[in-house]
VEXLO-683139 format. One line per field, with one value per residue (C-alpha): x, y, z; residue in one letter. Coordinates in steps of 0.2 Angstrom, whole numbers. Layout:
N
x [X,...] .
y [Y,...] .
z [Z,...] .
resn [A,...] .
! end
This chain:
772
x [-208,-200,-205,-200,-196,-204,-205,-192,-205,-210,-193,-189,-189,-179,-166,-162,-159,-148,-138,-132,-115,-123,-138,-149,-163,-171,-170,-176,-164,-162,-155,-142,-128,-130,-130,-114,-106,-111,-103,-117,-115,-127,-134,-147,-155,-174,-184,-191,-179,-162,-156,-141,-131,-117,-107,-114,-105,-95,-107,-122,-112,-107,-125,-131,-118,-122,-141,-138,-128,-142,-155,-145,-142,-161,-167,-186,-188,-177,-177,-184,-177,-169,-166,-176,-184,-183,-195,-189,-201,-220,-232,-225,-207,-207,-190,-185,-168,-164,-152,-144,-150,-158,-163,-174,-178,-184,-166,-158,-160,-146,-146,-132,-124,-111,-97,-83,-70,-65,-46,-40,-38,-42,-58,-56,-74,-76,-79,-93,-101,-100,-108,-122,-125,-124,-139,-150,-147,-162,-174,-170,-172,-189,-195,-190,-200,-215,-214,-211,-216,-210,-210,-192,-177,-171,-153,-151,-135,-128,-116,-105,-98,-83,-74,-57,-58,-42,-47,-36,-35,-45,-59,-60,-60,-74,-84,-83,-87,-103,-108,-105,-98,-86,-84,-72,-72,-62,-74,-88,-80,-77,-95,-101,-90,-95,-114,-111,-105,-116,-132,-142,-131,-118,-129,-124,-106,-110,-121,-107,-95,-107,-115,-100,-105,-123,-136,-147,-165,-174,-160,-156,-157,-153,-145,-139,-120,-104,-91,-72,-55,-38,-25,-31,-44,-62,-74,-91,-99,-117,-128,-137,-147,-137,-148,-146,-127,-127,-134,-121,-105,-92,-76,-62,-57,-40,-47,-57,-43,-42,-24,-19,-33,-26,-40,-40,-33,-46,-47,-61,-75,-73,-89,-84,-82,-99,-107,-100,-104,-122,-124,-118,-131,-145,-140,-142,-124,-119,-103,-94,-83,-86,-88,-75,-79,-74,-85,-74,-82,-88,-104,-111,-112,-119,-117,-127,-122,-135,-138,-124,-120,-103,-86,-85,-66,-67,-83,-97,-115,-126,-136,-128,-137,-132,-135,-128,-123,-117,-100,-99,-95,-79,-77,-60,-63,-78,-84,-88,-98,-108,-110,-115,-132,-135,-151,-152,-169,-162,-154,-168,-170,-153,-141,-122,-110,-101,-85,-85,-71,-73,-62,-47,-35,-34,-16,-23,-37,-25,-13,-28,-32,-14,-15,-31,-26,-7,-7,-21,-18,-32,-22,-6,9,13,-4,1,17,7,-1,15,6,-6,3,18,9,8,25,37,52,57,62,46,36,46,40,22,25,33,20,6,14,16,-2,-7,4,-7,-23,-19,-26,-10,2,10,10,-9,-16,2,6,2,-3,-3,-20,-21,-18,-3,-5,6,2,0,17,26,25,22,37,48,42,43,60,67,59,65,83,95,95,76,70,86,103,114,113,128,129,110,108,98,101,84,83,74,57,56,42,39,20,17,3,14,28,17,10,28,33,19,21,40,39,24,33,49,41,28,42,51,36,30,47,49,30,30,42,33,16,22,24,30,24,34,48,44,55,54,38,43,50,69,65,55,68,82,72,69,87,92,79,88,105,97,89,106,114,102,102,120,116,106,90,80,74,66,58,40,33,30,47,56,45,50,69,70,60,75,84,69,68,86,83,68,78,91,77,69,84,88,89,79,94,99,81,83,99,92,77,90,97,90,92,102,118,107,98,115,122,106,107,125,121,108,118,133,121,114,131,132,118,124,143,142,131,142,133,143,151,148,167,172,160,166,184,180,172,186,198,190,188,176,189,202,188,183,201,203,186,191,207,198,185,198,208,192,187,204,207,189,185,202,201,184,189,204,193,179,188,177,169,171,154,156,163,148,135,144,153,141,125,109,102,118,117,99,103,118,108,94,106,115,98,92,109,109,126,134,136,155,153,147,164,160,143,147,143,155,144,142,160,154,140,152,165,152,146,164,171,185,192,191,191,210,209,193,188,195,199,202,186,167,155,156,145,155,171,165,155,169,163,145,154,164,148,139,154,154,135,140,155,149,134,141,124,119,132,136,154,162,172,190,188,179,192,206,196,194,213,215,203,212,229,223,214,230,241,230,228,247,249,238,247,264,258,250,261,248,235,248,252,234,229,232,245,254,246,256,251,259,248,262] .
y [213,197,188,172,163,146,132,119,106,116,116,98,97,114,107,93,105,116,101,97,104,106,114,102,104,96,102,97,86,100,112,100,106,124,119,109,124,133,121,109,90,76,68,56,54,51,49,67,76,76,79,91,97,110,114,128,144,150,163,152,137,147,152,134,128,141,138,119,121,131,118,104,113,111,130,130,143,147,158,150,151,168,172,182,199,212,226,243,256,258,265,275,275,256,249,231,222,204,194,178,167,168,156,158,148,152,157,166,172,173,185,179,187,178,186,177,179,167,168,174,193,208,217,236,239,227,240,248,231,229,247,242,225,233,244,228,224,233,231,212,210,219,209,193,198,202,186,174,182,174,177,181,187,181,185,192,192,197,184,187,171,174,163,168,186,191,201,214,218,234,223,212,227,236,220,219,237,234,218,207,190,184,166,161,145,136,140,135,118,115,118,107,93,96,96,79,72,80,85,99,99,108,123,127,127,139,150,150,158,172,175,171,174,180,173,159,163,150,139,144,129,125,108,100,100,97,111,106,113,107,120,137,129,127,114,107,90,88,79,86,80,78,89,103,102,101,118,127,117,122,113,121,109,112,107,122,132,146,141,157,156,152,141,129,112,99,87,84,72,54,48,30,33,43,28,16,26,29,10,8,21,12,-4,5,8,21,31,30,45,63,75,88,106,123,139,153,166,164,174,159,149,154,142,142,131,119,110,98,85,80,87,100,98,87,95,107,102,115,121,127,139,139,155,149,158,153,145,147,128,122,104,98,80,69,77,60,54,71,72,54,60,72,67,52,48,47,64,72,57,52,60,64,67,83,90,109,120,139,152,140,149,141,135,126,119,112,105,96,89,83,75,66,60,58,40,34,26,36,52,53,60,70,79,84,91,104,110,120,134,134,127,139,154,163,158,171,162,168,151,143,158,156,137,143,157,146,132,144,153,136,132,150,149,134,144,162,167,176,162,152,137,138,120,113,110,93,93,77,71,76,65,68,73,79,96,95,87,100,94,106,100,105,123,125,117,128,144,139,142,155,171,173,178,177,181,177,175,180,181,182,196,192,200,198,195,204,194,196,207,207,203,186,192,205,192,180,193,199,181,177,193,191,172,175,190,179,163,172,181,165,155,168,169,149,147,132,122,127,121,103,100,82,77,72,85,93,95,114,115,100,98,100,114,124,121,127,143,147,144,157,169,168,172,187,193,191,200,215,215,219,237,236,244,229,225,243,242,238,222,230,238,221,213,226,224,206,205,209,194,183,187,183,166,163,166,154,141,146,143,126,112,96,87,101,100,82,84,97,86,72,83,75,77,90,88,89,105,113,109,116,132,135,133,146,158,156,159,175,182,185,198,204,204,210,195,184,172,164,149,151,155,140,129,135,132,114,111,118,108,92,84,71,64,62,55,42,36,35,26,13,9,8,-4,-15,-16,-21,-34,-42,-43,-46,-61,-69,-67,-75,-90,-92,-93,-104,-119,-134,-132,-121,-113,-111,-93,-88,-95,-92,-76,-66,-60,-67,-50,-48,-66,-63,-47,-54,-70,-59,-49,-64,-72,-56,-55,-73,-75,-89,-92,-91,-72,-68,-59,-47,-42,-35,-16,-6,-4,-23,-24,-15,-27,-42,-34,-31,-49,-56,-42,-53,-55,-37,-26,-22,-20,-11,-4,14,21,11,15,14,1,-9,3,18,11,7,23,29,16,25,41,33,25,42,51,36,40,58,55,40,50,65,70,76,90,87,91,85,98,99,94,78,74,76,64,52,51,49,34,26,28,21,6,1,4,-7,-21,-21,-23,-38,-46,-43,-55,-68,-75,-87,-73,-61,-74,-76,-57,-51,-38,-30,-18,-2,10,24,21,14] .
z [-132,-137,-153,-162,-146,-142,-129,-130,-135,-150,-157,-159,-178,-179,-166,-178,-192,-181,-175,-193,-200,-217,-226,-235,-248,-263,-281,-298,-308,-320,-306,-300,-311,-306,-287,-289,-297,-281,-269,-266,-267,-271,-255,-263,-280,-283,-299,-299,-286,-280,-262,-261,-246,-243,-227,-218,-220,-205,-198,-200,-193,-177,-174,-176,-164,-151,-153,-151,-136,-127,-133,-126,-110,-107,-107,-107,-121,-136,-151,-167,-185,-189,-171,-158,-161,-147,-149,-141,-136,-139,-152,-166,-159,-159,-165,-167,-166,-171,-160,-166,-152,-135,-121,-106,-90,-73,-66,-81,-99,-111,-126,-139,-154,-165,-174,-185,-198,-211,-205,-188,-187,-176,-179,-180,-177,-163,-150,-160,-161,-142,-140,-151,-143,-125,-129,-129,-110,-103,-117,-118,-99,-99,-114,-106,-90,-100,-111,-96,-80,-63,-45,-38,-47,-64,-70,-88,-98,-115,-122,-137,-146,-157,-169,-176,-170,-161,-146,-138,-119,-123,-132,-116,-104,-114,-115,-96,-93,-103,-94,-110,-108,-121,-127,-141,-151,-138,-125,-136,-140,-121,-117,-131,-125,-107,-112,-121,-105,-92,-102,-93,-78,-89,-89,-72,-77,-91,-80,-67,-80,-84,-67,-55,-37,-41,-29,-35,-30,-20,-16,2,13,31,35,51,51,60,61,63,59,53,57,51,39,44,37,38,36,30,18,3,-12,-28,-39,-26,-26,-46,-46,-35,-40,-52,-58,-66,-80,-88,-105,-105,-112,-98,-95,-86,-73,-56,-51,-66,-59,-63,-78,-91,-85,-91,-99,-96,-77,-77,-85,-73,-58,-64,-66,-48,-42,-51,-42,-25,-23,-10,-7,9,6,5,-10,-5,-10,-6,-4,-10,2,19,15,6,23,40,55,71,85,91,107,110,123,127,122,108,106,90,82,85,80,73,58,42,31,13,3,-14,-29,-46,-45,-26,-22,-31,-32,-26,-26,-32,-48,-56,-41,-42,-61,-62,-55,-69,-77,-66,-58,-41,-41,-31,-19,-14,-2,-4,11,9,17,13,17,17,9,4,-8,-25,-21,-5,-15,-28,-14,-6,-23,-25,-7,-11,-28,-30,-23,-33,-50,-59,-58,-69,-60,-76,-73,-55,-61,-71,-54,-51,-60,-45,-30,-32,-38,-21,-15,-9,-15,-32,-39,-35,-42,-58,-59,-58,-71,-84,-81,-83,-98,-107,-105,-110,-126,-131,-131,-134,-151,-157,-151,-165,-152,-151,-152,-153,-135,-128,-109,-99,-104,-122,-137,-148,-166,-180,-175,-156,-154,-142,-124,-110,-101,-116,-116,-97,-96,-109,-101,-83,-86,-79,-89,-92,-74,-64,-71,-55,-36,-26,-7,-6,-18,-34,-51,-60,-78,-92,-90,-71,-63,-44,-47,-54,-65,-73,-75,-83,-95,-100,-103,-114,-124,-127,-131,-143,-152,-154,-160,-171,-181,-183,-188,-200,-209,-210,-211,-223,-212,-196,-202,-205,-186,-184,-201,-216,-219,-202,-187,-183,-173,-162,-144,-150,-162,-150,-136,-148,-153,-134,-130,-144,-137,-120,-128,-137,-121,-112,-126,-126,-107,-106,-107,-91,-99,-105,-88,-87,-104,-106,-114,-131,-131,-127,-141,-154,-149,-152,-168,-180,-172,-173,-192,-194,-186,-196,-212,-207,-205,-221,-232,-225,-238,-236,-230,-218,-211,-209,-200,-189,-184,-179,-166,-150,-132,-122,-133,-149,-143,-138,-156,-164,-153,-157,-176,-175,-165,-177,-192,-184,-180,-199,-197,-180,-179,-161,-156,-145,-133,-120,-126,-144,-148,-139,-148,-165,-159,-154,-171,-180,-170,-177,-160,-167,-178,-164,-153,-166,-167,-148,-146,-159,-149,-133,-141,-149,-133,-123,-137,-137,-118,-112,-123,-121,-102,-102,-112,-101,-86,-92,-100,-97,-114,-129,-126,-107,-108,-118,-106,-90,-93,-104,-96,-103,-109,-120,-127,-132,-140,-150,-154,-162,-171,-179,-183,-192,-202,-206,-198,-188,-170,-172,-176,-158,-154,-168,-162,-145,-142,-132,-117,-116,-109,-94,-91,-93,-81,-68,-69,-68,-56,-49,-67,-72,-57,-59,-78,-82,-65,-63,-46,-30,-21,-26,-32,-48,-56,-50,-56,-73,-76,-88,-100,-100,-104,-118,-125,-125,-134,-147,-150,-155,-166,-175,-181,-191,-198,-181,-181,-163,-157,-141,-131,-129,-111,-116,-129,-116,-104,-118,-120,-101,-102,-116,-107,-91,-99,-108,-93,-82,-96,-98,-79,-79,-94,-86,-72,-83,-97,-104,-105,-113,-126,-131,-132,-150,-152,-138,-126,-125,-111,-120,-135,-147] .
resn [M,L,E,N,V,F,S,R,E,D,L,R,A,Y,S,R,L,Q,A,R,A,D,D,R,K,T,V,K,P,S,E,V,E,S,H,L,A,D,G,W,S,V,R,R,K,G,K,T,S,V,G,V,Q,R,P,K,K,K,P,A,F,L,E,S,R,V,W,T,L,L,H,Q,M,G,F,A,Y,L,S,G,R,G,G,A,I,V,K,L,G,D,G,E,G,L,L,T,S,Q,V,D,A,C,A,I,D,D,E,A,S,I,C,C,E,C,K,S,F,E,I,P,R,K,D,S,S,F,Q,D,K,L,A,K,F,G,L,L,K,K,P,F,S,A,A,V,T,K,F,A,P,K,K,G,K,R,H,H,A,L,V,L,F,T,W,D,I,L,L,T,D,N,D,R,M,R,A,A,D,Q,G,I,A,L,F,D,Q,D,D,L,A,Y,F,E,A,L,T,R,L,L,G,P,A,A,R,Y,Q,F,L,A,E,I,F,R,H,R,P,I,A,G,L,E,I,R,V,P,A,L,R,M,S,A,G,S,A,E,Y,F,M,F,A,V,R,P,D,Y,L,L,K,I,S,Y,V,A,H,R,A,K,G,K,A,I,D,V,D,A,Y,Q,R,M,I,S,K,K,R,L,K,Q,I,G,E,Y,I,T,A,D,G,T,F,P,N,N,I,V,I,N,F,E,Q,G,K,F,L,R,F,E,K,G,K,Q,E,G,D,E,A,G,A,Q,F,G,W,L,T,L,Q,P,A,Y,G,S,A,W,I,I,D,G,Q,H,R,L,Y,A,Y,S,G,H,A,R,A,S,T,S,S,L,S,V,L,A,F,A,G,L,S,P,S,K,Q,A,Q,L,F,V,D,I,N,S,E,Q,R,R,V,K,R,S,L,L,V,E,L,D,A,I,L,K,W,E,S,D,E,P,D,K,R,I,D,A,V,V,S,K,A,G,L,A,L,D,V,H,A,D,S,P,L,R,G,R,I,Q,P,A,D,V,Q,R,T,A,V,R,C,V,T,L,N,A,V,T,S,A,L,N,K,P,G,F,F,I,V,A,E,K,K,G,A,I,E,Y,G,P,L,W,R,D,E,P,D,K,C,L,K,R,T,I,A,V,V,T,A,W,L,S,E,V,A,S,V,A,A,E,W,W,S,L,G,S,G,D,G,G,G,L,A,M,N,N,G,V,T,V,M,I,N,V,L,R,S,V,L,E,H,L,H,Q,S,G,T,L,Y,L,A,D,D,A,D,V,A,D,R,I,R,T,Y,A,K,S,L,G,K,Y,F,A,R,M,T,M,D,E,R,K,S,F,R,E,L,Q,G,I,N,G,Q,T,T,G,T,R,M,C,Q,E,A,M,R,L,D,F,P,K,F,S,P,T,G,L,D,E,W,I,Q,V,R,Q,A,N,T,N,A,D,A,R,T,L,I,E,E,I,E,H,A,L,Q,D,F,V,L,V,R,L,K,E,E,Y,T,Q,T,D,E,E,W,W,Y,E,G,V,P,L,T,I,R,E,R,I,G,K,R,I,E,E,T,K,G,K,A,G,E,R,E,K,N,F,D,L,I,N,Y,R,E,I,A,V,K,N,W,S,L,F,S,S,S,I,G,F,G,A,K,G,S,K,Q,D,R,T,D,W,L,V,E,V,S,N,I,R,N,I,V,M,H,P,S,R,R,E,Y,I,S,L,E,R,L,Q,A,L,R,G,Y,R,Q,L,L,L,K,Q,I,A,A,V,L,A,S,N,D,N,L,A,A,A,V,P,G,E,A,D,E,D,G,G] .
! end
């Protein structure tokens, strides 16, 4: 028997209470003080009573959210206050069991339990709770059948919602064995958002998660169709009512949080677009293009050839029988057109043109999605880049498979309950915040470097790295486990700094900080891999071996002063990340004397050699030589007025920039010569190439840009050496190159001056090609 279950219409008042995030009640004025001490706050004051409110406690709030979700999804019957009562047995042996929420309609019944912790942690008794809940399956289905009898089959499910319970793989396996569907707080938030957009149509997405591929009773139909093929793919064209397609369709939205699902390649629905398309439908608008779907299995379709006149080469006419199941029709393109019909009066009277594939693999579905959408402005290119996780998942080429693994790992690290990057990674279509400030590209770029998966490739033979596994799923699992173990240890030791994200005083849990930490992890794995045993170790063993190194790194971050934190945050770009990585490696060597990553000794040698000081002197000499020579050369060429060199010889963009700088500093026009940047001389030389090709252009061949690229390199080095707080050091090779640039510049300027007495007399000082 089933008690305390009512029709949806009878629960309207209760639904308003459940939808609130707080509890409310009315008390006497004399009772206010005691309620305030108990966490209540005053909502309103009356003459004889006071309204108070208090946020619902976590267990009760979770139950309210789950019940409200089921109510908004449109189930016909739901449990009332206090949950449903399931009676087990008859007569004297009658037992009762309370469940937190239940929902029933003609197609399915859902029995829900809700479990939560105040702070995230594992539940040592979780499997006992699963076993107890699993005993309700048969009694609940029997009670539902007796409560709401119907002809035909109804599906029944036990669903457990959790909040801040860290589930193990064994927990998930045990739940699956007992037929219990698990949804965590991220899943709940996803379906709440989806229901706000789609209304009752979201119920079929929810049921598809629970009853994937189970047949939907009473929905078999037979429609006229054309069968065609493109290469090895077979597809059908037919028309169907929107309300029918809504029941069998399913879209894998990336926002749901199942980042490691191979199939997830779509985006969350746009409410604005749904409204626009809904208005278009109301105004008798029609859609000339197809909704593109894929039936995962051929068993959902049965085609019978019909009588056809003419050639069958292009298409065959016949009758298509649809035997649909939950989640059987995956939408590749057209989700907004379809879901705009959700709750629309014309959903049962209109027709949609459908192009249906049969049995396309997830990667082929994703590729088709890219082909359809990549040239359309409404799809960001950055979003399509994330599809590497699907498009390359089945590749036989190791480098492409690695692309897929690292992309999927980056997405998974944002949603796994025990990941320190949970809620911190920013996919292409998610708003940046002070916490969610690590881009997916930063994580995947750091992971997709030699040493993690492939150490070397010589003469066609590949030496695989410590994270490599031949099966993509195992490779992904290993990557997530190792990176999670590493970052978790660092984040826990330097917890205060990590928690700040990109906020004031932050800088560790940001793109460059995370990249540095992953770079250091790579060097630790390479160090441990030298023994040749790391590849053979299991995931847990690798995680254990790196923890002491991670703790050392965390201590280094934790003892940084505020000034040191600020300097670390200022390390930007590849050069900054390299410097940050070397600083960390050098600090860790104090704890592990044998830790000697490739290039670390050379970096220390460069820093100790004080290359930056020498480079700064060389750059100043180059800049002074350019300033003296270029400006005099321009003034010699443009002589009609005192201002002609400025307007004819200097590009407009430079003039505007210098003019703005002088205006901001309240300077004078005569100070123009003092406000040129080093790189400006390249732009001037390119504009006046006949004047400067022999002096500033290096090399006999190449374009203007190619022959002045040396100035870009000098400018890049200048940006390093003029900002000592960044703690970046140029290499001995770059210092030597800088000496060569200076020597060649002075030599070429000297040659020009030797052939032009007037110019030589006007240039301050004397150019000395030997540096005197």
